[in-house]
LOBA-109122 format. One record per atom (N, C-alpha, C): residue number from 1; residue in three letters; atom name; x, y, z. Coordinates in pm, 1 decimal, decimal comma. Layout:
{NUM; 'ALA'; 'CA'; {X; Y; Z}};
...
***
This chain:
{1; 'MET'; 'N'; {13871,3; 11233,3; 11782,3}};
{1; 'MET'; 'CA'; {13762,3; 11225,0; 11905,9}};
{1; 'MET'; 'C'; {13621,6; 11270,2; 11856,5}};
{2; 'ASN'; 'N'; {13540,8; 11178,1; 11846,9}};
{2; 'ASN'; 'CA'; {13410,1; 11184,0; 11799,3}};
{2; 'ASN'; 'C'; {13305,1; 11216,2; 11932,8}};
{3; 'ASN'; 'N'; {13255,1; 11368,1; 11921,0}};
{3; 'ASN'; 'CA'; {13161,6; 11390,7; 12030,6}};
{3; 'ASN'; 'C'; {13014,5; 11364,7; 12001,2}};
{4; 'GLU'; 'N'; {12984,9; 11301,0; 11896,4}};
{4; 'GLU'; 'CA'; {12833,3; 11299,1; 11866,7}};
{4; 'GLU'; 'C'; {12791,8; 11185,2; 11931,1}};
{5; 'LEU'; 'N'; {12666,0; 11174,1; 11981,1}};
{5; 'LEU'; 'CA'; {12603,0; 11062,5; 12053,4}};
{5; 'LEU'; 'C'; {12540,8; 10986,2; 11949,8}};
{6; 'PRO'; 'N'; {12532,4; 10866,0; 11976,8}};
{6; 'PRO'; 'CA'; {12461,5; 10782,0; 11887,6}};
{6; 'PRO'; 'C'; {12305,0; 10800,9; 11871,2}};
{7; 'ALA'; 'N'; {12241,1; 10785,6; 11761,3}};
{7; 'ALA'; 'CA'; {12105,7; 10829,8; 11754,2}};
{7; 'ALA'; 'C'; {12042,0; 10730,0; 11854,3}};
{8; 'PRO'; 'N'; {11921,3; 10765,4; 11927,9}};
{8; 'PRO'; 'CA'; {11854,9; 10694,9; 12018,5}};
{8; 'PRO'; 'C'; {11766,9; 10585,5; 11942,5}};
{9; 'LYS'; 'N'; {11761,2; 10450,0; 11959,0}};
{9; 'LYS'; 'CA'; {11703,6; 10367,9; 11898,7}};
{9; 'LYS'; 'C'; {11547,1; 10356,8; 11961,8}};
{10; 'ALA'; 'N'; {11455,9; 10334,0; 11846,5}};
{10; 'ALA'; 'CA'; {11307,2; 10348,4; 11900,0}};
{10; 'ALA'; 'C'; {11286,4; 10215,1; 11980,4}};
{11; 'SER'; 'N'; {11208,9; 10243,4; 12071,8}};
{11; 'SER'; 'CA'; {11144,8; 10130,8; 12150,5}};
{11; 'SER'; 'C'; {11026,5; 10065,4; 12090,9}};
{12; 'LEU'; 'N'; {10990,2; 9952,2; 12166,0}};
{12; 'LEU'; 'CA'; {10850,0; 9916,4; 12123,1}};
{12; 'LEU'; 'C'; {10736,9; 9987,9; 12149,7}};
{13; 'SER'; 'N'; {10742,7; 10064,2; 12280,3}};
{13; 'SER'; 'CA'; {10632,8; 10160,3; 12300,6}};
{13; 'SER'; 'C'; {10631,7; 10275,6; 12179,2}};
{14; 'ASP'; 'N'; {10716,9; 10293,1; 12134,0}};
{14; 'ASP'; 'CA'; {10718,3; 10418,2; 12026,4}};
{14; 'ASP'; 'C'; {10648,1; 10359,5; 11896,2}};
{15; 'TYR'; 'N'; {10672,5; 10229,7; 11868,2}};
{15; 'TYR'; 'CA'; {10589,9; 10178,6; 11770,9}};
{15; 'TYR'; 'C'; {10449,7; 10149,8; 11775,2}};
{16; 'LEU'; 'N'; {10423,2; 10103,5; 11888,5}};
{16; 'LEU'; 'CA'; {10278,8; 10084,1; 11949,3}};
{16; 'LEU'; 'C'; {10215,7; 10198,7; 11950,6}};
{17; 'ALA'; 'N'; {10273,0; 10307,1; 12014,0}};
{17; 'ALA'; 'CA'; {10209,9; 10423,7; 12003,5}};
{17; 'ALA'; 'C'; {10176,6; 10500,5; 11862,3}};
{18; 'ALA'; 'N'; {10273,4; 10477,2; 11775,4}};
{18; 'ALA'; 'CA'; {10249,1; 10538,5; 11642,5}};
{18; 'ALA'; 'C'; {10110,2; 10463,0; 11589,6}};
{19; 'GLU'; 'N'; {10116,7; 10320,9; 11606,4}};
{19; 'GLU'; 'CA'; {10014,9; 10224,9; 11548,8}};
{19; 'GLU'; 'C'; {9858,8; 10277,3; 11607,1}};
{20; 'ARG'; 'N'; {9868,6; 10292,9; 11736,6}};
{20; 'ARG'; 'CA'; {9750,1; 10346,5; 11799,9}};
{20; 'ARG'; 'C'; {9710,4; 10482,3; 11728,9}};
{21; 'THR'; 'N'; {9787,4; 10562,0; 11715,6}};
{21; 'THR'; 'CA'; {9777,6; 10694,6; 11653,4}};
{21; 'THR'; 'C'; {9709,5; 10666,2; 11498,8}};
{22; 'LEU'; 'N'; {9775,0; 10600,7; 11446,6}};
{22; 'LEU'; 'CA'; {9733,1; 10558,7; 11298,4}};
{22; 'LEU'; 'C'; {9594,4; 10524,2; 11296,3}};
{23; 'LEU'; 'N'; {9553,1; 10403,3; 11388,4}};
{23; 'LEU'; 'CA'; {9405,9; 10375,1; 11399,9}};
{23; 'LEU'; 'C'; {9322,7; 10460,5; 11453,8}};
{24; 'ALA'; 'N'; {9347,4; 10560,9; 11543,4}};
{24; 'ALA'; 'CA'; {9279,7; 10677,8; 11568,4}};
{24; 'ALA'; 'C'; {9227,2; 10749,4; 11462,9}};
{25; 'TRP'; 'N'; {9327,6; 10779,3; 11375,3}};
{25; 'TRP'; 'CA'; {9297,2; 10859,8; 11233,8}};
{25; 'TRP'; 'C'; {9220,1; 10797,1; 11162,6}};
{26; 'ILE'; 'N'; {9232,7; 10649,9; 11146,4}};
{26; 'ILE'; 'CA'; {9148,6; 10575,2; 11057,1}};
{26; 'ILE'; 'C'; {9008,8; 10572,3; 11093,4}};
{27; 'ARG'; 'N'; {8995,5; 10554,4; 11242,3}};
{27; 'ARG'; 'CA'; {8868,7; 10576,8; 11278,1}};
{27; 'ARG'; 'C'; {8794,1; 10703,7; 11261,3}};
{28; 'THR'; 'N'; {8872,2; 10814,6; 11277,9}};
{28; 'THR'; 'CA'; {8826,1; 10961,2; 11245,3}};
{28; 'THR'; 'C'; {8768,2; 10965,2; 11099,0}};
{29; 'GLY'; 'N'; {8863,8; 10916,2; 11005,9}};
{29; 'GLY'; 'CA'; {8823,7; 10936,3; 10872,4}};
{29; 'GLY'; 'C'; {8706,2; 10851,3; 10832,5}};
{30; 'LEU'; 'N'; {8706,7; 10730,5; 10885,5}};
{30; 'LEU'; 'CA'; {8584,7; 10650,6; 10864,7}};
{30; 'LEU'; 'C'; {8457,5; 10713,6; 10921,2}};
{31; 'ALA'; 'N'; {8457,1; 10769,4; 11047,2}};
{31; 'ALA'; 'CA'; {8341,4; 10824,9; 11094,5}};
{31; 'ALA'; 'C'; {8305,3; 10961,4; 11013,1}};
{32; 'MET'; 'N'; {8396,1; 11011,1; 10946,7}};
{32; 'MET'; 'CA'; {8363,7; 11127,4; 10864,7}};
{32; 'MET'; 'C'; {8308,6; 11066,6; 10756,5}};
{33; 'MET'; 'N'; {8349,9; 10968,4; 10674,5}};
{33; 'MET'; 'CA'; {8267,4; 10925,4; 10557,0}};
{33; 'MET'; 'C'; {8154,1; 10864,6; 10601,5}};
{34; 'GLY'; 'N'; {8136,1; 10809,6; 10712,9}};
{34; 'GLY'; 'CA'; {7988,4; 10759,9; 10760,2}};
{34; 'GLY'; 'C'; {7904,2; 10867,0; 10766,6}};
{35; 'PHE'; 'N'; {7955,0; 10975,1; 10832,5}};
{35; 'PHE'; 'CA'; {7863,7; 11091,8; 10877,2}};
{35; 'PHE'; 'C'; {7826,3; 11167,0; 10725,0}};
{36; 'GLY'; 'N'; {7916,5; 11183,0; 10661,8}};
{36; 'GLY'; 'CA'; {7890,0; 11238,6; 10510,6}};
{36; 'GLY'; 'C'; {7801,9; 11151,5; 10449,3}};
{37; 'PHE'; 'N'; {7778,2; 11013,3; 10445,7}};
{37; 'PHE'; 'CA'; {7692,8; 10953,0; 10390,5}};
{37; 'PHE'; 'C'; {7579,1; 10977,5; 10447,0}};
{38; 'VAL'; 'N'; {7536,6; 10982,6; 10560,8}};
{38; 'VAL'; 'CA'; {7416,9; 11021,6; 10629,4}};
{38; 'VAL'; 'C'; {7367,4; 11170,5; 10605,6}};
{39; 'VAL'; 'N'; {7469,8; 11257,3; 10597,3}};
{39; 'VAL'; 'CA'; {7428,8; 11398,0; 10561,2}};
{39; 'VAL'; 'C'; {7392,9; 11401,6; 10420,4}};
{40; 'ALA'; 'N'; {7445,1; 11321,6; 10332,5}};
{40; 'ALA'; 'CA'; {7412,4; 11326,7; 10178,7}};
{40; 'ALA'; 'C'; {7256,6; 11272,0; 10165,8}};
{41; 'ARG'; 'N'; {7243,6; 11170,3; 10232,6}};
{41; 'ARG'; 'CA'; {7107,0; 11101,7; 10232,6}};
{41; 'ARG'; 'C'; {6991,2; 11183,1; 10290,0}};
{42; 'PHE'; 'N'; {7023,3; 11282,5; 10373,9}};
{42; 'PHE'; 'CA'; {6952,3; 11354,3; 10462,3}};
{42; 'PHE'; 'C'; {6846,5; 11445,1; 10377,9}};
{43; 'GLY'; 'N'; {6888,2; 11487,5; 10258,6}};
{43; 'GLY'; 'CA'; {6799,6; 11566,4; 10187,9}};
{43; 'GLY'; 'C'; {6708,9; 11468,8; 10133,6}};
{44; 'LEU'; 'N'; {6728,4; 11347,9; 10092,4}};
{44; 'LEU'; 'CA'; {6634,0; 11241,8; 10054,5}};
{44; 'LEU'; 'C'; {6525,8; 11236,8; 10177,1}};
{45; 'PHE'; 'N'; {6559,7; 11193,5; 10298,4}};
{45; 'PHE'; 'CA'; {6476,0; 11197,3; 10403,0}};
{45; 'PHE'; 'C'; {6379,3; 11330,0; 10415,7}};
{46; 'LEU'; 'N'; {6438,8; 11424,7; 10391,8}};
{46; 'LEU'; 'CA'; {6357,0; 11561,2; 10398,6}};
{46; 'LEU'; 'C'; {6261,3; 11547,8; 10290,1}};
{47; 'LYS'; 'N'; {6279,8; 11512,8; 10177,2}};
{47; 'LYS'; 'CA'; {6204,0; 11509,6; 10058,5}};
{47; 'LYS'; 'C'; {6073,3; 11417,4; 10081,2}};
{48; 'GLU'; 'N'; {6122,3; 11310,0; 10151,3}};
{48; 'GLU'; 'CA'; {6015,1; 11209,1; 10179,5}};
{48; 'GLU'; 'C'; {5937,1; 11241,2; 10270,0}};
{49; 'LEU'; 'N'; {5983,2; 11299,5; 10358,4}};
{49; 'LEU'; 'CA'; {5909,5; 11351,6; 10488,7}};
{49; 'LEU'; 'C'; {5801,6; 11458,9; 10437,5}};
{50; 'SER'; 'N'; {5846,2; 11545,4; 10334,2}};
{50; 'SER'; 'CA'; {5743,4; 11639,9; 10290,8}};
{50; 'SER'; 'C'; {5641,4; 11577,4; 10217,9}};
{51; 'LEU'; 'N'; {5661,9; 11470,7; 10152,9}};
{51; 'LEU'; 'CA'; {5579,6; 11412,1; 10060,0}};
{51; 'LEU'; 'C'; {5460,5; 11350,6; 10160,9}};
{52; 'SER'; 'N'; {5481,3; 11278,7; 10274,6}};
{52; 'SER'; 'CA'; {5404,9; 11210,9; 10352,2}};
{52; 'SER'; 'C'; {5332,2; 11320,6; 10425,3}};
{53; 'ARG'; 'N'; {5350,6; 11433,8; 10430,9}};
{53; 'ARG'; 'CA'; {5293,8; 11534,1; 10517,5}};
{53; 'ARG'; 'C'; {5188,2; 11609,6; 10416,4}};
{54; 'SER'; 'N'; {5215,2; 11620,9; 10292,7}};
{54; 'SER'; 'CA'; {5150,2; 11684,0; 10192,0}};
{54; 'SER'; 'C'; {5160,9; 11591,7; 10054,7}};
{55; 'SER'; 'N'; {5063,9; 11645,7; 9942,3}};
{55; 'SER'; 'CA'; {5086,1; 11580,7; 9824,1}};
{55; 'SER'; 'C'; {5182,1; 11669,6; 9730,2}};
{56; 'VAL'; 'N'; {5212,8; 11785,5; 9783,9}};
{56; 'VAL'; 'CA'; {5314,8; 11871,0; 9700,0}};
{56; 'VAL'; 'C'; {5455,9; 11868,9; 9761,0}};
{57; 'ALA'; 'N'; {5544,5; 11830,9; 9678,8}};
{57; 'ALA'; 'CA'; {5686,7; 11821,1; 9755,0}};
{57; 'ALA'; 'C'; {5743,3; 11962,9; 9751,3}};
{58; 'MET'; 'N'; {5822,4; 11979,6; 9882,3}};
{58; 'MET'; 'CA'; {5878,4; 12087,6; 9893,4}};
{58; 'MET'; 'C'; {5993,0; 12122,4; 9808,1}};
{59; 'PRO'; 'N'; {6029,4; 12241,1; 9762,2}};
{59; 'PRO'; 'CA'; {6164,2; 12244,2; 9682,9}};
{59; 'PRO'; 'C'; {6267,3; 12206,3; 9772,0}};
{60; 'HIS'; 'N'; {6381,5; 12126,2; 9715,2}};
{60; 'HIS'; 'CA'; {6493,3; 12081,6; 9756,8}};
{60; 'HIS'; 'C'; {6597,8; 12152,9; 9686,8}};
{61; 'SER'; 'N'; {6696,2; 12208,7; 9762,6}};
{61; 'SER'; 'CA'; {6804,9; 12269,4; 9703,1}};
{61; 'SER'; 'C'; {6926,5; 12172,9; 9696,3}};
{62; 'GLY'; 'N'; {6931,1; 12061,8; 9744,1}};
{62; 'GLY'; 'CA'; {7029,6; 11969,6; 9721,8}};
{62; 'GLY'; 'C'; {7165,3; 11995,8; 9794,3}};
{63; 'VAL'; 'N'; {7159,8; 12087,2; 9898,0}};
{63; 'VAL'; 'CA'; {7283,8; 12126,9; 9961,7}};
{63; 'VAL'; 'C'; {7325,6; 12023,1; 10075,7}};
{64; 'SER'; 'N'; {7251,7; 11911,3; 10121,6}};
{64; 'SER'; 'CA'; {7295,4; 11816,9; 10201,6}};
{64; 'SER'; 'C'; {7373,9; 11723,7; 10118,6}};
{65; 'LEU'; 'N'; {7360,3; 11690,3; 9996,8}};
{65; 'LEU'; 'CA'; {7420,8; 11631,5; 9896,9}};
{65; 'LEU'; 'C'; {7586,5; 11676,8; 9890,0}};
{66; 'TRP'; 'N'; {7587,2; 11793,8; 9875,2}};
{66; 'TRP'; 'CA'; {7727,7; 11852,1; 9848,6}};
{66; 'TRP'; 'C'; {7804,1; 11839,6; 10001,5}};
{67; 'PHE'; 'N'; {7737,6; 11872,3; 10105,9}};
{67; 'PHE'; 'CA'; {7788,4; 11869,8; 10229,4}};
{67; 'PHE'; 'C'; {7826,6; 11739,0; 10265,6}};
{68; 'GLY'; 'N'; {7754,1; 11642,9; 10254,3}};
{68; 'GLY'; 'CA'; {7779,7; 11495,8; 10251,3}};
{68; 'GLY'; 'C'; {7881,4; 11443,8; 10168,3}};
{69; 'THR'; 'N'; {7900,2; 11486,5; 10060,7}};
{69; 'THR'; 'CA'; {8013,9; 11442,7; 9973,2}};
{69; 'THR'; 'C'; {8141,4; 11521,0; 10020,2}};
{70; 'ALA'; 'N'; {8145,1; 11649,6; 10049,7}};
{70; 'ALA'; 'CA'; {8248,8; 11707,9; 10107,3}};
{70; 'ALA'; 'C'; {8307,8; 11634,1; 10222,7}};
{71; 'LEU'; 'N'; {8216,6; 11579,4; 10299,3}};
{71; 'LEU'; 'CA'; {8265,2; 11503,8; 10418,6}};
{71; 'LEU'; 'C'; {8339,6; 11377,6; 10389,2}};
{72; 'ILE'; 'N'; {8268,3; 11318,6; 10297,2}};
{72; 'ILE'; 'CA'; {8330,5; 11186,1; 10247,5}};
{72; 'ILE'; 'C'; {8459,9; 11201,9; 10187,5}};
{73; 'VAL'; 'N'; {8492,8; 11299,6; 10102,3}};
{73; 'VAL'; 'CA'; {8597,1; 11331,4; 10057,8}};
{73; 'VAL'; 'C'; {8717,0; 11358,8; 10168,6}};
{74; 'VAL'; 'N'; {8691,5; 11469,4; 10249,0}};
{74; 'VAL'; 'CA'; {8751,9; 11488,3; 10348,9}};
{74; 'VAL'; 'C'; {8805,9; 11351,2; 10435,9}};
{75; 'GLY'; 'N'; {8702,7; 11265,0; 10468,2}};
{75; 'GLY'; 'CA'; {8742,0; 11153,0; 10531,5}};
{75; 'GLY'; 'C'; {8849,3; 11060,7; 10446,6}};
{76; 'VAL'; 'N'; {8836,9; 11046,2; 10331,6}};
{76; 'VAL'; 'CA'; {8906,4; 10990,4; 10248,6}};
{76; 'VAL'; 'C'; {9045,2; 11052,4; 10256,8}};
{77; 'ALA'; 'N'; {9053,7; 11192,2; 10247,4}};
{77; 'ALA'; 'CA'; {9181,4; 11262,4; 10253,4}};
{77; 'ALA'; 'C'; {9243,3; 11237,1; 10399,2}};
{78; 'VAL'; 'N'; {9163,0; 11228,3; 10506,9}};
{78; 'VAL'; 'CA'; {9224,5; 11209,4; 10622,9}};
{78; 'VAL'; 'C'; {9278,1; 11070,3; 10665,0}};
{79; 'ASN'; 'N'; {9224,1; 10982,3; 10572,0}};
{79; 'ASN'; 'CA'; {9302,9; 10843,5; 10590,1}};
{79; 'ASN'; 'C'; {9405,3; 10842,1; 10507,9}};
{80; 'ALA'; 'N'; {9408,1; 10907,2; 10393,6}};
{80; 'ALA'; 'CA'; {9533,5; 10890,7; 10315,8}};
{80; 'ALA'; 'C'; {9640,2; 10971,5; 10393,6}};
{81; 'MET'; 'N'; {9617,7; 11084,9; 10444,4}};
{81; 'MET'; 'CA'; {9724,3; 11162,3; 10506,7}};
{81; 'MET'; 'C'; {9758,2; 11057,7; 10637,2}};
{82; 'ALA'; 'N'; {9663,7; 10994,9; 10716,8}};
{82; 'ALA'; 'CA'; {9724,4; 10935,7; 10807,6}};
{82; 'ALA'; 'C'; {9803,9; 10816,1; 10769,3}};
{83; 'GLY'; 'N'; {9774,6; 10751,0; 10657,8}};
{83; 'GLY'; 'CA'; {9874,3; 10657,5; 10599,8}};
{83; 'GLY'; 'C'; {10021,8; 10695,1; 10571,8}};
{84; 'TRP'; 'N'; {10012,5; 10811,6; 10530,7}};
{84; 'TRP'; 'CA'; {10133,4; 10888,1; 10476,3}};
{84; 'TRP'; 'C'; {10224,7; 10921,7; 10594,0}};
{85; 'ARG'; 'N'; {10163,7; 10977,5; 10694,5}};
{85; 'ARG'; 'CA'; {10222,7; 11017,5; 10816,1}};
{85; 'ARG'; 'C'; {10290,8; 10909,2; 10892,8}};
{86; 'HIS'; 'N'; {10211,1; 10788,9; 10893,5}};
{86; 'HIS'; 'CA'; {10246,5; 10697,6; 10957,3}};
{86; 'HIS'; 'C'; {10386,3; 10642,2; 10884,5}};
{87; 'LEU'; 'N'; {10370,4; 10609,5; 10768,8}};
{87; 'LEU'; 'CA'; {10477,2; 10551,6; 10692,9}};
{87; 'LEU'; 'C'; {10616,9; 10650,9; 10716,6}};
{88; 'ARG'; 'N'; {10584,5; 10765,4; 10689,5}};
{88; 'ARG'; 'CA'; {10700,6; 10866,7; 10736,7}};
{88; 'ARG'; 'C'; {10762,1; 10851,0; 10860,9}};
{89; 'LEU'; 'N'; {10679,8; 10837,8; 10979,2}};
{89; 'LEU'; 'CA'; {10719,6; 10803,4; 11115,3}};
{89; 'LEU'; 'C'; {10796,6; 10684,6; 11141,0}};
{90; 'MET'; 'N'; {10748,4; 10580,9; 11051,6}};
{90; 'MET'; 'CA'; {10802,8; 10444,7; 11062,0}};
{90; 'MET'; 'C'; {10960,2; 10434,7; 11015,5}};
{91; 'ARG'; 'N'; {10969,2; 10496,9; 10906,7}};
{91; 'ARG'; 'CA'; {11100,3; 10530,1; 10835,9}};
{91; 'ARG'; 'C'; {11192,8; 10600,6; 10926,4}};
{92; 'GLU'; 'N'; {11130,3; 10708,6; 11011,2}};
{92; 'GLU'; 'CA'; {11217,9; 10784,1; 11100,2}};
{92; 'GLU'; 'C'; {11242,2; 10688,5; 11231,6}};
{93; 'LEU'; 'N'; {11172,3; 10620,4; 11279,4}};
{93; 'LEU'; 'CA'; {11174,4; 10537,2; 11379,8}};
{93; 'LEU'; 'C'; {11277,5; 10426,0; 11348,1}};
{94; 'ASN'; 'N'; {11260,9; 10363,4; 11239,5}};
{94; 'ASN'; 'CA'; {11351,3; 10260,9; 11200,3}};
{94; 'ASN'; 'C'; {11512,7; 10321,0; 11175,0}};
{95; 'GLY'; 'N'; {11508,7; 10442,0; 11142,2}};
{95; 'GLY'; 'CA'; {11622,9; 10526,1; 11106,8}};
{95; 'GLY'; 'C'; {11713,0; 10561,3; 11246,7}};
{96; 'GLY'; 'N'; {11637,8; 10538,3; 11363,4}};
{96; 'GLY'; 'CA'; {11728,2; 10584,0; 11474,0}};
{96; 'GLY'; 'C'; {11643,6; 10697,8; 11554,5}};
{97; 'GLY'; 'N'; {11555,8; 10733,1; 11504,5}};
{97; 'GLY'; 'CA'; {11488,8; 10844,0; 11588,6}};
{97; 'GLY'; 'C'; {11378,9; 10941,2; 11523,0}};
{98; 'VAL'; 'N'; {11340,7; 11030,5; 11578,4}};
{98; 'VAL'; 'CA'; {11240,6; 11127,7; 11522,3}};
{98; 'VAL'; 'C'; {11310,5; 11281,1; 11502,8}};
{99; 'ARG'; 'N'; {11280,5; 11323,0; 11407,0}};
{99; 'ARG'; 'CA'; {11356,5; 11462,5; 11375,9}};
{99; 'ARG'; 'C'; {11310,2; 11589,8; 11477,8}};
{100; 'GLY'; 'N'; {11185,7; 11556,6; 11530,5}};
{100; 'GLY'; 'CA'; {11159,2; 11665,3; 11643,7}};
{100; 'GLY'; 'C'; {11008,0; 11673,9; 11632,2}};
{101; 'ALA'; 'N'; {10966,9; 11789,2; 11672,7}};
{101; 'ALA'; 'CA'; {10830,1; 11817,2; 11698,8}};
{101; 'ALA'; 'C'; {10736,3; 11821,9; 11566,9}};
{102; 'ARG'; 'N'; {10624,6; 11760,1; 11580,6}};
{102; 'ARG'; 'CA'; {10545,0; 11775,4; 11465,8}};
{102; 'ARG'; 'C'; {10448,9; 11878,9; 11456,0}};
{103; 'SER'; 'N'; {10397,4; 11921,0; 11347,7}};
{103; 'SER'; 'CA'; {10291,3; 12062,7; 11354,0}};
{103; 'SER'; 'C'; {10164,3; 11965,0; 11381,8}};
{104; 'GLY'; 'N'; {10068,9; 12068,9; 11442,6}};
{104; 'GLY'; 'CA'; {9933,8; 12026,5; 11468,9}};
{104; 'GLY'; 'C'; {9867,9; 12080,6; 11367,7}};
{105; 'LEU'; 'N'; {9919,4; 12136,9; 11255,4}};
{105; 'LEU'; 'CA'; {9801,7; 12208,7; 11156,6}};
{105; 'LEU'; 'C'; {9703,4; 12124,6; 11112,0}};
{106; 'HIS'; 'N'; {9730,4; 11994,6; 11076,5}};
{106; 'HIS'; 'CA'; {9635,3; 11902,3; 10999,3}};
{106; 'HIS'; 'C'; {9531,0; 11876,8; 11105,9}};
{107; 'VAL'; 'N'; {9571,7; 11867,1; 11232,3}};
{107; 'VAL'; 'CA'; {9452,5; 11824,4; 11322,1}};
{107; 'VAL'; 'C'; {9385,6; 11931,3; 11357,4}};
{108; 'PHE'; 'N'; {9421,6; 12056,0; 11360,0}};
{108; 'PHE'; 'CA'; {9343,6; 12188,7; 11371,2}};
{108; 'PHE'; 'C'; {9265,0; 12205,2; 11239,1}};
{109; 'SER'; 'N'; {9327,8; 12179,2; 11119,0}};
{109; 'SER'; 'CA'; {9254,7; 12187,1; 11003,1}};
{109; 'SER'; 'C'; {9114,8; 12104,2; 11001,5}};
{110; 'VAL'; 'N'; {9125,2; 11975,2; 11044,0}};
{110; 'VAL'; 'CA'; {9040,5; 11864,6; 11026,6}};
{110; 'VAL'; 'C'; {8915,4; 11933,5; 11131,4}};
{111; 'ALA'; 'N'; {8953,3; 11962,2; 11239,6}};
{111; 'ALA'; 'CA'; {8852,5; 12008,5; 11350,0}};
{111; 'ALA'; 'C'; {8797,2; 12123,7; 11313,6}};
{112; 'MET'; 'N'; {8818,3; 12220,0; 11244,4}};
{112; 'MET'; 'CA'; {8789,4; 12334,8; 11191,6}};
{112; 'MET'; 'C'; {8682,9; 12319,8; 11073,1}};
{113; 'LEU'; 'N'; {8722,0; 12217,2; 10980,9}};
{113; 'LEU'; 'CA'; {8666,9; 12188,2; 10875,9}};
{113; 'LEU'; 'C'; {8514,6; 12120,1; 10903,9}};
{114; 'VAL'; 'N'; {8537,6; 12023,9; 11007,1}};
{114; 'VAL'; 'CA'; {8412,8; 11951,6; 11059,4}};
{114; 'VAL'; 'C'; {8323,3; 12065,4; 11143,6}};
{115; 'ALA'; 'N'; {8368,0; 12148,5; 11208,9}};
{115; 'ALA'; 'CA'; {8297,8; 12234,3; 11275,7}};
{115; 'ALA'; 'C'; {8222,7; 12343,0; 11196,4}};
{116; 'LEU'; 'N'; {8305,9; 12386,9; 11066,0}};
{116; 'LEU'; 'CA'; {8219,0; 12463,4; 10971,0}};
{116; 'LEU'; 'C'; {8116,5; 12388,4; 10896,1}};
{117; 'VAL'; 'N'; {8131,3; 12257,4; 10884,4}};
{117; 'VAL'; 'CA'; {8049,9; 12174,1; 10807,3}};
{117; 'VAL'; 'C'; {7919,1; 12165,3; 10919,0}};
{118; 'GLY'; 'N'; {7949,9; 12152,8; 11030,7}};
{118; 'GLY'; 'CA'; {7838,4; 12111,4; 11144,2}};
{118; 'GLY'; 'C'; {7742,0; 12233,6; 11143,6}};
{119; 'ALA'; 'N'; {7829,0; 12372,2; 11144,5}};
{119; 'ALA'; 'CA'; {7764,5; 12478,1; 11157,9}};
{119; 'ALA'; 'C'; {7667,7; 12504,8; 11033,9}};
{120; 'ALA'; 'N'; {7736,7; 12470,4; 10916,0}};
{120; 'ALA'; 'CA'; {7648,1; 12490,9; 10797,9}};
{120; 'ALA'; 'C'; {7529,3; 12420,5; 10783,0}};
{121; 'MET'; 'N'; {7543,3; 12303,3; 10827,2}};
{121; 'MET'; 'CA'; {7421,9; 12197,9; 10810,0}};
{121; 'MET'; 'C'; {7324,6; 12232,9; 10922,8}};
{122; 'ALA'; 'N'; {7355,9; 12315,5; 11059,7}};
{122; 'ALA'; 'CA'; {7260,6; 12347,1; 11147,1}};
{122; 'ALA'; 'C'; {7174,7; 12472,0; 11074,7}};
{123; 'ILE'; 'N'; {7261,1; 12571,7; 11034,4}};
{123; 'ILE'; 'CA'; {7198,2; 12659,3; 10953,7}};
{123; 'ILE'; 'C'; {7096,7; 12617,3; 10828,3}};
{124; 'TYR'; 'N'; {7142,5; 12508,7; 10765,8}};
{124; 'TYR'; 'CA'; {7052,4; 12445,6; 10665,9}};
{124; 'TYR'; 'C'; {6902,0; 12401,9; 10720,6}};
{125; 'LEU'; 'N'; {6946,9; 12317,1; 10813,5}};
{125; 'LEU'; 'CA'; {6811,2; 12277,2; 10890,9}};
{125; 'LEU'; 'C'; {6729,0; 12371,4; 10964,3}};
{126; 'ILE'; 'N'; {6764,6; 12475,8; 11005,1}};
{126; 'ILE'; 'CA'; {6682,3; 12583,6; 11053,8}};
{126; 'ILE'; 'C'; {6623,5; 12651,4; 10944,0}};
{127; 'SER'; 'N'; {6682,4; 12673,4; 10833,9}};
{127; 'SER'; 'CA'; {6618,8; 12732,1; 10706,0}};
{127; 'SER'; 'C'; {6523,2; 12642,8; 10662,9}};
{128; 'VAL'; 'N'; {6535,9; 12521,0; 10658,0}};
{128; 'VAL'; 'CA'; {6444,4; 12424,6; 10612,7}};
{128; 'VAL'; 'C'; {6317,9; 12403,2; 10679,3}};
{129; 'ARG'; 'N'; {6351,7; 12424,1; 10817,4}};
{129; 'ARG'; 'CA'; {6233,0; 12426,7; 10928,2}};
{129; 'ARG'; 'C'; {6154,3; 12542,4; 10902,4}};
{130; 'SER'; 'N'; {6227,8; 12656,9; 10887,8}};
{130; 'SER'; 'CA'; {6140,6; 12783,6; 10872,0}};
{130; 'SER'; 'C'; {6042,3; 12792,3; 10764,1}};
{131; 'ALA'; 'N'; {6109,2; 12733,5; 10644,6}};
{131; 'ALA'; 'CA'; {6046,2; 12713,6; 10498,1}};
{131; 'ALA'; 'C'; {5914,8; 12600,4; 10502,6}};
{132; 'ALA'; 'N'; {5915,6; 12535,8; 10607,9}};
{132; 'ALA'; 'CA'; {5820,7; 12435,6; 10587,3}};
{132; 'ALA'; 'C'; {5685,5; 12482,6; 10604,6}};
{133; 'PRO'; 'N'; {5567,6; 12441,9; 10554,7}};
{133; 'PRO'; 'CA'; {5444,1; 12505,2; 10569,2}};
{133; 'PRO'; 'C'; {5385,8; 12458,2; 10722,6}};
***
């Protein structure tokens, strides 16, 4: 006598929920890449702004380029991670179910990274403003 219950089959709503989650992560990654591009070009904007105010250019540290590039790289990583997790989830759903609860560590990591980059950019903007003549 076999007491094991058959694995529950995934419903259409499970597949659609997985697809909505994938699309939300893709939007997040694209937004991070777009924001990274804006941040990377912000240093150029500050340099042009200082030239328009005076004939002497303010010294530029290039920090915004590094922050922007980091955000672009993180956005690419978020999209790659989203695709990988989606494929893994699809295999589990096609196999008859999901193994259990997922860790929210990647979500927390992305949120903290964005918060840290935002705080660093705020500090950078304050320091640029106080250094301006």
